[in-house]
C-alpha positions in Angstrom: 114.2 80.2 86.0 116.5 83.2 86.5 115.3 86.4 87.3 116.6 89.8 86.0 115.8 93.2 88.4 115.9 96.3 86.8 116.2 99.4 89.0 115.8 103.0 88.7 114.7 105.7 91.2 110.6 106.4 90.2 109.9 102.8 88.1 108.3 105.1 85.9 110.5 104.8 82.9 113.5 103.5 82.3 113.6 100.2 84.3 109.6 99.6 83.3 111.0 99.6 79.3 113.6 97.8 80.2 111.5 95.0 81.9 109.1 94.9 78.7 111.6 94.6 76.4 113.3 91.9 78.4 110.1 89.7 79.1 109.4 90.0 75.2 112.5 89.0 73.7 114.3 86.8 76.5 114.1 82.8 76.0 111.8 81.2 78.7 113.8 80.6 81.3 114.8 84.0 81.8 112.2 86.6 83.7 112.2 90.0 84.4 110.6 92.7 86.6 111.6 96.4 87.7 111.4 98.1 90.7 111.9 101.6 92.6 113.6 103.1 95.5 110.8 106.1 95.3 108.2 104.7 93.0 105.8 107.1 91.1 102.1 107.7 90.6 102.4 106.0 87.7 104.4 105.3 84.3 105.4 108.3 82.8 102.5 109.2 80.1 105.4 109.7 77.2 107.0 106.4 77.9 103.6 104.9 77.5 103.0 106.5 74.4 106.6 105.5 73.2 106.4 101.8 74.2 102.7 101.8 72.3 104.4 102.7 69.1 106.6 99.5 69.2 103.4 97.0 70.2 104.1 97.1 73.9 101.3 98.3 76.6 102.4 99.8 79.5 99.0 101.6 80.3 97.6 99.0 83.1 101.4 98.8 84.5 102.3 100.7 88.2 105.4 101.2 89.6 106.6 99.1 92.3 108.7 99.9 95.5 112.0 97.8 95.5 111.7 95.2 98.6 114.0 93.0 100.0 112.4 89.9 98.8 112.8 91.2 95.1 116.6 91.7 95.7 116.9 88.5 97.5 115.7 86.6 94.7 117.2 88.3 91.9 120.2 86.7 89.9 121.0 89.4 88.0 120.2 93.2 88.6 120.6 96.2 86.3 120.7 100.1 87.8 120.2 102.3 85.4 121.6 105.9 85.1 120.6 107.3 88.7 124.3 106.9 90.2 124.4 107.0 93.9 121.0 107.7 94.2 120.1 104.5 93.2 119.1 101.9 96.0 121.9 99.0 96.7 120.7 95.7 95.5 123.0 93.1 97.0 123.5 90.7 93.9 125.7 90.7 90.8 124.9 94.1 89.4 125.7 96.0 86.2 124.8 100.0 85.6 123.4 101.7 82.5 124.1 105.1 82.0 120.6 105.7 80.5 118.5 109.6 80.7 115.7 109.6 83.1 112.8 110.5 80.3 110.7 112.3 83.2 109.8 115.8 81.7 111.4 115.3 78.3 110.0 115.7 74.7 108.7 112.8 73.0 111.0 112.9 70.7 114.0 112.2 73.4 111.8 109.8 75.4 111.8 107.6 72.0 115.2 107.8 71.6 115.8 106.7 75.5 113.8 104.1 74.5 116.0 102.8 71.5 118.5 103.2 73.8 117.3 100.8 76.3 116.0 98.4 73.7 119.6 98.2 72.3 121.3 97.6 75.9 118.4 94.5 76.5 119.4 93.3 73.6 123.2 93.2 74.5 122.4 92.0 77.5 120.3 89.3 76.4 123.2 88.4 73.9 126.3 88.4 75.9 125.4 87.8 79.8 122.5 84.7 79.5 125.1 82.4 80.1 126.5 84.5 83.1 123.1 85.2 84.4 121.9 81.1 84.1 125.2 80.2 86.0 125.5 83.2 88.8 125.2 81.7 92.5 124.9 85.1 94.0 121.2 84.9 94.8 121.5 81.3 96.4 124.6 82.4 98.5 122.2 85.6 99.6 119.4 83.6 100.8 122.3 81.0 102.1 123.5 83.6 104.5 119.9 84.3 105.5 119.0 81.1 106.9 122.5 80.2 108.5 122.4 82.1 111.5 118.5 81.1 112.4 119.8 77.1 112.0 123.1 77.7 113.9 121.0 79.2 116.9 118.7 76.3 117.0 120.9 72.9 116.3 124.0 74.4 118.1 125.8 71.7 119.8 123.3 69.2 118.2 124.9 69.7 114.4 128.5 71.0 113.5 128.3 74.1 111.3 129.6 72.3 108.6 126.3 70.1 108.4 124.4 72.9 108.8 125.4 74.8 105.7 125.5 71.4 103.6 122.2 71.1 104.6 120.7 74.4 103.6 122.8 75.0 100.7 121.4 71.3 99.3 118.0 72.2 100.0 118.4 75.8 98.9 119.4 74.4 95.5 116.3 72.5 95.2 114.4 76.1 94.6 117.0 77.3 92.7 115.1 77.1 89.2 111.8 77.9 90.7 109.9 80.4 88.9 108.2 82.1 92.0 110.7 82.3 94.8 108.5 84.5 97.0 108.4 82.1 99.7 111.6 80.3 98.9 113.3 81.0 102.3 110.3 80.1 104.5 110.2 76.9 102.6 114.2 76.2 102.6 114.2 76.9 106.7 111.2 74.4 107.4 112.4 71.7 105.2 116.4 72.3 106.3 114.6 72.1 110.6 113.1 68.9 109.4 116.0 67.5 107.6 118.3 68.5 110.7 116.4 67.1 113.0 116.4 63.5 111.8 119.0 61.0 112.8 120.0 60.7 109.2 119.5 63.8 107.0 118.7 63.1 103.4 120.0 66.3 102.0 123.5 65.5 103.5 123.3 62.1 102.4 122.5 62.9 99.1 125.4 65.4 98.7 
């Protein structure tokens, strides 16, 4: 499973629409979520209305705050028309220059919806192979693990052994459908493996 993260300021319009179109149209091994640095209280009513016109119900969706865990488990990210105000997402990122629908007339919000649908279609047509093969998220999680492991196994295992073991174990989680506890599980399994006389992950590599 690969994960795409759509990010805008309030997660009340653009990123919610992109997430909905992506999850409706993407293959089963690709899923999306969305978030914002300053989430609003609700999805903008005009956005709910224009999405209902195309058969997508956002009335029960609630804006979510972008948190570190989302960034670590995203394989690809899209920021949406917010320039320098958009939060930094430390993975492969592309930027879409799309107007914020907040406060705009319903006709214009419909045009923004159609633009987002077109962008999502282009993403699915042109970037699927790149999303499936990109290892940026894997490398980010690896860099999170290594300092703790290096401290614990200093003088017991070489830096190369520690990195190779963590890399191999993390690879087992690359296709996990839910990654919220990947770092915790990978840390535990890597520690257990490195404590053994013969690390199974290193032997398998």
